[in-house]
Each structure stands twice: as structure tokens, then as C-alpha cells.
C-alpha positions in Angstrom: -12.9 12.6 11.0 -10.0 10.7 12.5 -7.6 12.7 14.8 -4.2 13.1 13.3 -0.7 12.8 14.5 0.9 14.9 11.7 0.4 18.2 10.2 -0.8 18.6 6.6 2.0 21.1 6.0 4.7 19.8 3.6 7.4 21.1 5.9 6.1 19.3 9.0 8.0 16.5 10.6 6.3 13.2 11.2 5.7 12.8 14.9 5.6 9.1 15.8 4.4 9.6 19.3 1.5 11.9 18.3 0.6 9.4 15.6 0.5 6.6 18.1 -1.6 8.6 20.5 -4.0 9.5 17.7 -4.4 5.9 16.5 -5.2 4.7 20.0 -7.7 7.6 20.4 -9.4 6.6 17.2 -9.4 2.9 17.9 -9.8 2.4 21.7 -9.5 -1.4 21.3 -5.7 -0.8 21.1 -5.6 0.9 24.5 -4.4 -1.9 26.7 -2.5 -4.2 24.4 -0.6 -2.2 21.8 2.9 -0.8 22.0 4.5 1.5 19.4 8.2 1.1 19.0 10.4 3.7 17.2 13.5 1.7 16.1 15.4 4.8 15.2 15.2 6.5 18.6 14.6 3.3 20.7 11.6 4.9 22.3 8.4 3.1 23.1 5.0 4.7 23.2 1.5 3.7 23.9 -0.4 2.7 27.1 1.8 1.9 30.1 0.2 -1.5 30.6 1.1 -2.5 27.0 4.7 -1.3 27.4 5.1 -3.2 30.7 3.8 -6.4 29.0 6.2 -6.0 26.1 9.1 -5.9 28.5 8.0 -9.0 30.3 6.8 -11.2 27.5 9.5 -13.6 26.2 7.3 -14.6 23.2 6.9 -10.9 22.3 10.6 -10.2 22.6 11.3 -13.2 20.3 9.0 -12.0 17.6 10.2 -8.4 18.0 13.7 -9.5 17.2 12.7 -10.1 13.5 11.8 -6.5 12.6 14.8 -5.3 14.6 17.1 -7.4 12.5 15.4 -6.4 9.3 15.9 -2.7 10.1 19.5 -3.3 10.9 20.1 -4.8 7.4 18.0 -2.3 5.4 19.3 1.1 4.2 15.6 2.1 3.7 12.8 2.6 6.1 11.2 -0.5 7.6 7.8 -1.0 9.3 6.0 -4.0 10.8 2.8 -4.9 12.6 2.8 -7.6 15.3 -0.5 -9.2 16.2 -1.5 -11.2 19.2 1.9 -12.3 20.4 2.2 -12.8 24.1 -1.2 -11.0 24.4 0.2 -8.0 22.6 0.1 -6.1 19.4 2.8 -3.7 18.2 3.6 -1.3 15.5 7.3 -1.2 14.9 9.1 1.2 12.5 12.1 3.2 11.7 11.5 7.0 11.6 14.9 8.2 10.2 14.9 6.6 6.8 12.9 6.9 3.6 10.2 4.4 2.4 10.3 6.1 -1.0 6.5 6.1 -1.6 6.2 9.9 -1.2 8.5 12.8 -2.0 7.7 14.5 1.3 9.4 12.8 4.2 6.5 13.4 6.7 3.9 11.9 4.3 6.3 9.1 3.5 6.6 8.1 7.2 2.9 8.7 7.9 1.8 6.4 5.1 4.1 3.6 6.4 2.7 4.2 9.9 -0.9 4.0 8.9 -0.3 1.1 6.6 0.9 -0.9 9.6 -1.8 0.4 11.8 -4.3 -1.0 9.3 -2.9 -4.5 9.9 -4.1 -4.0 13.5 -7.5 -2.4 13.1 -8.9 -3.2 9.6 -10.4 -6.7 9.3 -9.4 -7.1 5.6 -5.9 -6.0 6.4 -5.3 -8.6 9.1 -2.4 -10.9 8.2 -3.5 -14.5 7.7 -0.9 -17.3 7.6 -3.1 -19.4 5.3 -3.5 -16.4 3.0 0.2 -15.7 2.9 1.2 -19.4 2.4 2.1 -20.3 -1.2 0.5 -23.7 -0.8 -2.7 -22.9 1.0 -3.1 -19.6 -0.9 -3.0 -21.5 -4.2 -5.2 -24.4 -2.9 -8.0 -22.1 -1.7 -7.5 -19.3 -4.2 -6.8 -16.6 -1.6 -6.3 -13.2 -3.3 -2.6 -12.1 -3.1 -3.2 -8.5 -2.4 -6.3 -8.1 -0.2 -4.5 -7.5 3.1 -1.9 -5.1 1.6 -4.5 -3.4 -0.5 -6.6 -2.8 2.5 -3.6 -1.5 4.4 -2.6 0.8 1.6 -6.2 2.0 1.3 -6.5 2.8 5.0 -3.1 4.7 4.9 -4.2 6.6 1.8 -7.5 7.6 3.5 -5.7 8.8 6.6 -3.4 11.0 4.6 -6.3 12.4 2.5 -8.2 13.2 5.7 -5.2 15.1 7.0 -4.7 16.9 3.7 -7.2 16.6 0.9 -4.6 17.7 -1.5 -2.4 14.7 -0.9 -1.1 13.3 -4.2 -1.0 9.5 -4.2 0.5 9.2 -7.7 4.1 8.4 -6.6 2.9 5.7 -4.2 0.7 4.1 -6.8 3.5 4.0 -9.4 6.0 2.6 -6.9 3.6 -0.1 -5.9 3.1 -1.1 -9.6 6.8 -1.0 -10.2 7.6 -3.2 -7.3 5.0 -5.8 -8.4 6.7 -6.1 -11.8 10.3 -5.6 -10.7 10.2 -7.8 -7.6 7.4 -10.2 -8.6 5.5 -9.1 -5.5 1.8 -9.7 -6.3 0.8 -9.0 -2.7 1.5 -5.4 -3.3 -0.7 -5.0 -6.4 -2.6 -2.2 -4.6 -2.8 0.1 -7.6 -6.5 -0.4 -8.2 -7.3 0.3 -4.5 -5.2 3.5 -4.6 -6.6 4.7 -7.9 -10.2 4.1 -6.8 -9.6 6.1 -3.6 -7.9 8.9 -5.5 -10.9 9.1 -7.9 -13.4 9.2 -5.0 -11.3 11.3 -2.6 -13.8 14.1 -2.3 -16.3 11.6 -0.9 -14.0 10.1 1.7 -12.2 12.9 3.5 -14.8 13.6 6.2 -15.3 10.0 7.5 -15.0 9.2 11.1 -12.8 6.3 12.3 -15.5 3.6 12.0 -16.7 5.0 8.6 -13.1 4.9 7.4 -12.7 1.3 8.2 -16.1 0.5 6.6 -15.0 2.3 3.4 -11.7 0.4 3.3 -13.6 -2.9 3.7 -15.9 -2.0 0.8 -13.1 -0.9 -1.5 -11.0 -3.9 -0.7 -14.0 -6.2 -1.5 -14.4 -4.6 -4.9 -10.9 -3.6 -6.0 -8.9 -6.7 -5.0 -8.1 -8.8 -8.1 -8.5 -12.5 -8.0 -5.5 -14.7 -7.5 -5.9 -16.3 -11.0 -6.0 -12.8 -12.6 -2.8 -11.7 -11.0 -1.1 -15.0 -12.0 -1.8 -14.1 -15.6 -0.3 -10.7 -15.1 2.8 -12.2 -13.4 3.3 -14.5 -16.4 3.0 -11.5 -18.8 5.6 -9.4 -17.0 8.0 -12.2 -15.9 10.7 -11.2 -18.4 11.1 -7.9 -16.6 11.7 -9.3 -13.1 14.7 -7.5 -11.7 15.1 -5.2 -14.7 13.0 -2.1 -14.1 15.5 -0.9 -11.5 18.1 -0.9 -14.3 16.4 1.9 -16.3 18.6 4.9 -17.1 18.6 7.5 -19.9 21.1 5.2 -21.7 19.1 2.0 -20.9 15.5 2.3 -21.9 15.2 -1.3 -23.1 13.2 -2.5 -20.1 10.6 0.3 -20.6 10.4 -0.5 -24.3 9.8 -4.2 -23.4 7.2 -3.1 -20.9 5.4 -1.0 -23.5 5.4 -3.9 -25.9 3.9 -6.2 -23.2 1.3 -3.6 -22.3 0.1 -3.2 -25.9 0.3 -6.9 -26.7 -3.3 -8.1 -27.4 -2.4 -11.3 -25.6 -1.6 -9.6 -22.4 -4.2 -9.4 -19.6 -6.1 -6.3 -18.9 -4.5 -6.1 -15.4 -1.1 -6.2 -17.1 -1.9 -3.2 -19.3 -3.2 -1.2 -16.3 -0.2 -1.8 -14.1 2.3 -1.3 -17.0 0.6 1.8 -18.1 0.8 3.3 -14.6 4.6 2.7 -14.7 5.1 4.0 -18.2 3.0 7.1 -17.5 5.4 8.2 -14.8 8.2 8.4 -17.4 6.3 9.8 -20.4 7.4 13.3 -21.4 10.3 13.2 -18.9 12.6 10.2 -19.6 10.6 9.0 -22.6 10.5 11.6 -25.2 10.5 11.9 -29.0 8.4 10.5 -31.9 8.7 6.9 -30.8 7.3 7.5 -27.4 4.7 10.0 -28.6 3.3 7.2 -30.7 3.5 4.7 -27.8 1.7 7.2 -25.6 -1.1 7.7 -28.2 -1.7 3.9 -28.2 -1.6 3.7 -24.5 -4.1 6.6 -24.1 -6.5 4.8 -26.6 -6.5 1.7 -24.5 -7.0 3.7 -21.3 -10.4 4.6 -22.5 -11.3 0.9 -22.6 -9.4 -0.6 -19.7 -10.7 1.5 -16.8 -11.3 0.7 -13.2 -15.0 0.3 -13.7 -14.3 -2.1 -16.6 -11.9 -4.2 -14.6 -14.0 -4.2 -11.4 -17.7 -3.7 -12.3 -20.3 -3.5 -9.7 -21.5 -7.1 -9.2 -24.3 -6.7 -6.8 -27.1 -4.2 -6.3 -25.7 -3.1 -2.9 -22.5 -2.1 -4.7 -24.2 1.1 -5.5 -23.6 2.0 -1.9 -19.8 1.7 -2.2 -19.2 5.4 -2.0 -21.8 6.1 0.7 -20.4 7.8 3.7 
């Protein structure tokens, strides 16, 4: 089981330095070339050789300026991974602001940390310029969300390994909301997170190598094809920029989302993502006979549009997906 840089207790504070030490211990390939930079405190952690290289490399300092500028502009938490610049890798993040994926601040920061760490240690999470390019991505059909899905999957597993009771619901809903609200298909990681939540009991005792292998298997199975996500994007396009406007006095975006989810012409992925968002509001913001009937219809469709229906096992070896 991976070592851990944070306590599972809800009141614990995320310790950036301990998390950095733990990730290097779990993945020794980071030992000589990876620096960890806390943009809130200005502190740098990691092996001495990597920190010295970071100070001396002009190419690295130039690339580092980008996340520094982004952090200065954002009121929320920011985190970035830098790969292979000036012979260095880096994990750069703020530690004093919320990322808003978890209610607990320590879990919120830890998830962001391990998400970026995945971009350094998980093959499927490695950023790829051709993958991220609109032109080449479309030309070669690269999936939008494989790298971010693998990163979210690794972060989720790390948190579950620290605390088997970790609730991933908020993170899953926020990812689905961002995909719709911001038209950000690269963060359609809902399927990955839901699959890991479903199988959590089988995944909490894995060692570092087994954890990466599990993420690779889940990313291979639960990453939707680019064409499938393009259909979903077209379905929810009318809601871009509008989900953030929802209040008790403005439920129109959620009504429209429900209509889209239940439209027989909408894709199955559209239903799944929309249903995850709507489910977060049902019985809280969405109450009364109208929404009770909507919930009944959504629940009926849930029995048909499941993870296994969306992502069936395609090969015989897929039966080993959950093998530790």
C-alpha cells in the first residue's frame, strides 16, 4: 500500500512536504529530477539535486512562470505538473486555497496533489501535445479525457488507500458539472471515478506498482471515445455557462438539463453525466411533485444506462480488470 503524506482524519491539515516525500518514496524514478513547489509558502521540496537544477535551468524557470502567473490570477487553488523541461519534472500547487472538489480541505488539497503526481508517474496520465491539440486530436481520434481520467483515478485511489471511507461523490458531480458548464470534455472523468467508487473494496490494499497498473486498466476501459463525447457536447451545448447561474429562484438550467437527459435523442453519455448533476440537487434544491416525477423517470433510466452497459468488457482479459 502506498505510503501517505496526509492523515485520514477529517481534521488533519494537508502536509505538502510529507506528500512530496511519500510520492518520491513510492516512485523512486522521481528521486533525482523532480522538485515540488508550494506556491503559497514559496517553499521547494524534493531531492537536493532536483532543487539545484531548478534554480539553474533557464528553460525550467521559463515554464514555471506559467503556473505562477495562473496562481496569481485565480482566487481558487491551482496545480500543475511540469514534465521533462530542462531535464526536470515538477509538481507545482497552491496550498492555501480551495479546489472545491471535496468539502474537507485536506482531502481537497490531497486530491489535487495526487492528480498532478499522476501526470508524472502514470503512463496514461502523461500529457501529450498531439492529444491536447484540437487539430491532431480530431485527426487521429484521440480521446479527450484519458489523461485527466487517469489522473483523477490515481488521485481517487490514493485517497481511498489513506481512508477507505473517502466519499468521491462531490468530486464526481463537480467534474460532470464542469464538463457541461465549461464545455471541458477533457474532464469527463465521471465514469472513471464511479467505477473506482464501485470497486473501492478491491483497490485499497494495492502497492504503488499495482495502483498504477489498476489505473491503466480502468483508463483503458472507462475512457469514452472522442466521437461519443462530441455527441454529448452537442446535446448539452445550450447549457454552456449556465449551470453556474442556478439558484432557488432560477431552476431553469436544471429543468433544461433534465429535459435533455430524458430526451430519447440524447446520447447515453449525456444521460449519465446529466443524471449525476441532477442527483446532487434532488431532494435538496429540487423538491415537490414536479421533481419527484422527474426523479422517478431518471431512476428508471439508471437501471438501463449503467457503467457496464456503457463500457462493456470487450476482451476476455477484461475479466482481470479488478484483479489486484
